[in-house]
N, C-alpha and C positions, 0 to 999 in steps of 0.2 A: 273875342269870338274865335274857334278852332278853325287851324289853319286846311287851307282846301287847296289839292293838288289838281290839277288838270294831264291826262294824257292828247295830244292833240297833234292834227298832221294839217294841213293844206288849209283852202279855206273856209271849211266846218268849224275844222277848231279853231282858228283865228278870230273867229266871229263867236263861237263860244267865250271865247278865250277876254274879247271885248264887254263882252255882256256880262263876267263875272266880275271885269276887275272895275265897270259899272255901280257894283250893290256893294262889293267887300274891301275892305283895307288892302292896301297892293302888299302890304309886308303880309299877308295871310295869303296872298295866291303863289302857288307856282306851278307854271306848266313845263310838262313832259313835254320834246318837242322828237318828232321821228328823224333821224338824221339819214338813212336807206334811201334816200333820194339825192345825197347832194354827190358832185361828181365835180370836173377840172373842165371849165367850159371859154373858151376865152383865154387859154391860161390862167384862169381862177380858179379860185374854190366856190362854188355858187352853193349853195344850201338854202335850196327854196324852199321848205318847211319851216325853216326859225325866222328869214327873212320875210314870208308871210305874215305870223304871229308878231313879229316887230315890228314891221310897219301900221301892221291894224292897231296893234295897241300904241302907238307912237301917232295915229291917226295920221298917216301917209299912206296908206292903200291905194290903190290903183281902183279902176270904176269896175274892174271885174273880179278885184280884192285880190291880186296879187298886183305884184311891182311897187312902183311907185309914182301917186297920181302927177299929172302935168310933165310927164319925166320926157329929154327928149332923144333922140337915137344917134346924134354925130356918128358915134364911133361907129354904132353898127354900118352906119353910112358909108363910111370911108373904107372897112372892110368889107362889103357887099362890093366893092368896086375894086377892092386886090384881088376878088375871086373866093373870098373867104363863105360858107356857108352860114348862113348870118336867121334861121330856123328857129333858132333858140334866141328868142326878144328878150335881149337886158338892156335896160334902158341909162342912160350914163350917169344919173344920181346911184343907179342900182350897180352899175360896175366898178363906181367909185369904191362903195362898201366892200364889193367883193375885191377889189386888189389888196384893202386896206385890211381885210382877215387874212388873203394869202399869203402877205406878207408877215403879218403876225403867227399864221400858224409855220411860214417855215424861218422864222427864227424857234420856233419850239414852245413858242406859247399852246397851250391848249385849248380845244374850240371851246367851251366852258367860259375861259377866261377872256374869250376873243366877245363871243356874245353879250357880257358880263360889259365889258368895257363899250360896245355898240348901241346893248340898253342905254348906258350912262348917257353917250353923245346924242342920242337922240331923242333921251328924256321919258322912258321907260322906268319907271320904278318898280315894275312889279318883275318877282323873278321869271327869268327864262334861261331853262337848260336843257340843251343837249341830250338824248338817252343817254350818249356815250361821248369821251372824247375821241375814243379809237376806232380806226376804221371801218365800217359798218355799212355795205349798200347793197342794195333790192337789184336782183338777175330775175329776169323772168322767159320762161321759155313759153315761147310762143309759136303755133301750128304755120302761122306762115312764115316764120323769120325764122326760129331757133333762137337763140339764148339774146339775150338782150340787157344794155344799161338800162337802170328806169327812165331816163330822160327821154334816152333813144324811141323807148316805145312809147311813152308819155307825149311827150312833147314833139320830136318829130316824125314819128308815126299816126300822133294823133289818138294813141291807145283806141285803134282800130283792129288790133291782134287779138286773135281768141290766145288767153293764158291759157296751160295746161299743168305752168308746176310754176314753184316759186324757190328761193335761195336765198340766205341773207349772208353774203358772205362776211365772212370775218366774225361771225354770230361767235365761235367759239371762245375769240381770245377776248370777246368785248363783256370789260367791266362799266358799270355803269360811272357817269362824270359824278365830281362831287357834289354832294348835299340830294340827288336825287332819289335814294334811298331814306335818307332823311325824309324830306319832304314826304313821300309815301306813308311811312309809320307815322308820322306825326298829326296823317289828317284823321280826322272823325268818316269822313267821306270822301272818297276817291274815284272821279266824273273821266270817263271816258267821252271824248267829243264823236258828234256826230260825224267822222270821217273815215273813212274807207277802209273798214276793217285788214283784209290782205297786205294793202298795198303802204296805208298809215302808221294804223295801231300792232301790228303784227312785228315791224318791223323794232318796235321800243319794248314787246315784249320777247323778241328773238335775246333779248341780253338777260340772260338764267331766273338771277339776282332779283332785276326788273321786274317779273314776272312773280317770283317766288313772293316778292311783297305785297304786290296788289291782291297775288291769292290770297294773301293773310290778312289781308284789310276791313275791318269792322263791316263797312261795307263799301261798292262798287259799283257805282250809276253810270251805264251807258246809254247813250240817245243814237238811235238809230238814223243813218244814213238815208233811210230810207222813204219816200210816198205813196202810199197805194203802192208797195211791194218793190218800188221802181225806182234808180235814182233821177232827182232834176238834172244831174250833169256829174260829168265825167261816168265810171265804169263799174260802179260798186257792186251793183245787182248781176253785169254781165260779166266779172272777176269773179264772184265766188261763185256764180253756178259754173264756169266755167271749169273751179275747180274742186269741185262738187257736193258744194253746203247746198241743203234745204233752199228754195225760195222764199223771195219772202222776207219777213223780220225772223223765221224759225232758222235762216242762216246766218241772221245776226247775233241770234242766241248761240247757236253753232261754233261762229267764230269765236265766239268768247267763253265759250264750256270750262265750267268750272271758275268762273272769275266773278262772274253777276252775281250782286241779288236787284238789284232791280233795273226794267230796260225802260227807257220811255220811247214810245212810238207819235208818229204823229196823228191828227185826229183820223186821217184817209186809211188809216190803219187800225181803228178803235177798236173794231172785230177782236183785234189781237188779244186786247184784255182779257177774254173769255177763253177763246181758243187756245193759245198759250200760258195760261196759267198752270203756275206750279212750283214747283222750289224761288221761282224769279217772277218779285212782284214786275206787274206790268203797268204802267200808264199812259194816258193818251191826253196828248196836249195839243195844240198849233207850234211845231217844231220849226217853222220857218221864219227865221230871224235875221232875214240878208241887211238891215238897217238898223241904227246901232240901238234906240229906241225900244225895236222889239228883240233884241239879245239880251237890252238890260230886264224887258219884263220877265222872261223866258229864263235867266239867271235865278231874279223870284222866287219863281214857280219853282223850280229846279231845286234853289236852296230850302222851300217850304216844303218837298216831299215828308210822307207824313212814315 
């Protein structure tokens, strides 16, 4: 079987990664993950998307798709008594992983190697790579609060602000992490997860060499994050609209302009198979796969696309 590469961020990306990992050999799958959400929280380097993908592939994810199932919050409770803002909920096991990551990064170990060691410790055989080992951060300009760091916008302010501009700080200097370009160029098909295009996938594509490699791929298949033209959770549809992209899956196509050969939409948007027909093939199926079995079923369908 040929190699498979997935560009991923957030819960949707983690769940598609789980589905693919269930139906293809682990050595054939590489998941390239957004690092624009990374931040320093409680003195540690938090890599939210990397950890969401890693915990999900390890079978440890919490009931909402992030964090660690059954985690405790003793450290946060103690910090709260000291007057620390604990609105960013980081459990004890989650914090332990972040502490280890921070220690290694502070010793000069690149994020890709740190991630590899964490995956080995948690028993994850799939290759998970940060898009870059360099510092690349998503910043959002909002009508209500001006410029915000990603976690301030998404977690602390509950993504309620209207986003009018994005920047990926550090993009000019960022280079692909080792193995990223090789994974893309060796894959017969590159998949883009049903992640928020501007907030989860564009930070990956902000690294010029990655975008160029994806653009040169023989086939690039994106899975839309929309259902009936809107997001089930999160601000994907609102952010795309406020950034001037068209409504619905036309906006997804515009977000990935020039990159896609195929777009997969949910059955609720089946009319788009005809209305958006053009140089990009549109396929409709049930794209709800929160459960592991449904994710595996969807992955089999995805890999069999004509």
